[in-house]
N, C-alpha and C positions, 0 to 999 in steps of 0.2 A: 504494500499499500504506499503510495507516494507521501512522504512526510511533509513537503512544503505546502501543499494545499490544506492539509489538516492544521498545520501551524498558522497559516494565514487566517483560516476560519477561527481558530482559537484566539488569535490576536484581535480579530474583529469583535468577538464576544467579550473579551477582557476590556477593550476600549469602551464598548457599549456599557458594561457594568461600571467601569470607573467614572465615565461621564455622567451616567445616571445617578450614581451615588453622590457625586460632587454637586450635581444640580439641585439635589434635595438637601444640601448642607449637612450631609451625613459624614461619618467618619471616613477619611480618605485612606485609611490603612489597608494593607494588602488583604487582611482577613475579611474585612467588610466587602471588598471587591470580589473575593473568591466566594463569599457567601451568596452574593447575587449571581455570579457567573456560573457556578458549578452545574446547575440544572441545564443550562444552555450548552455548556461544554459537553455534557453527556449527550444531549440531543444532536450536537454537531458530530460527535464521534459515531453515534448510531447512523447518522446520515451517510457518513463515509463508509461505514461497514455495509450499509445497503448497496452502495455502489459496487462493492466487491462481491456481495452474496447473491444478489438478484441477477439471474442470467441476462435479463433484458437490459440491465443497467451497466453490465460489465464493459460494454464498448465505450461508455462515456469517459472522457478524460476528466479527472477531478478538478482540473484547472480551467474548465470551460463552462460557459453559461448553462447548458443543459444539466450538468452535474450540480451546479449551484441551485437549480430549481428542484433538486432532490434534498440537498443538504440544508438549505435555508428553511423549508417548512418543517423538516425533522427537528431542526434546532429550536424553532419557536414552539411547535406543538409539544414535543417531549419536555422542553424547558418549562412550559406552563403546567403541564401535568405534574411534573416533579415538584414544582413550586406549590401547587395546590395540595398534593399529597403530604408535603412537609409543613403545611400551615402558613406558607408565605402568600403574599397577595397576588391576585390575578385580576385586578380591576380592568375593566374594558379599556380604559385609557392606557394602562401599562401594556396590555396586549397589543393595542394599536401602535404605540411607540416602539415597542420591541420588534414587532413585525416589520415596520417601516425602516427602522435604523439598521437592523440586522440584514434586511433584504438589500438595502443600498450597499452596505459594507461588503456583504458576501458576494454580491453580483458585480460590484464595481471592480474589485481586484481581478475578477475573472475576465471582465471586458477589457481591462487594461492589458492583461496577459495575452488575450487574443489579438489585440491590436499590435502589441510589441512583437509577437511571434508570427506575424503574417509573412508568407513567403515573399521574397524579393526585397526585404528590408535589410 
């Protein structure tokens, strides 16, 4: 399993958690960020595992947009389910912000990778 796409998705999740924590004037410490991020990190990892485990998805490059359209929803849905199961908040406003921010972050780096990696460049 390619490590760089997983790492970039993890960085996107950690930035989302750090910015969200900071915007709500919370503790900026690493543990506070990890507390917010861990459910989404699990969701991202499961998304990447799906890319390898599901035969129809194996042909997708993890660094391209179609793979991002698997990893991103996995990140958000599983992240929210885990938050709910552990008693953390899943207010609609949080779901909307998480979906949007993680979508932009996880799809943007893939679009940039596609543009940079075009033949003839």
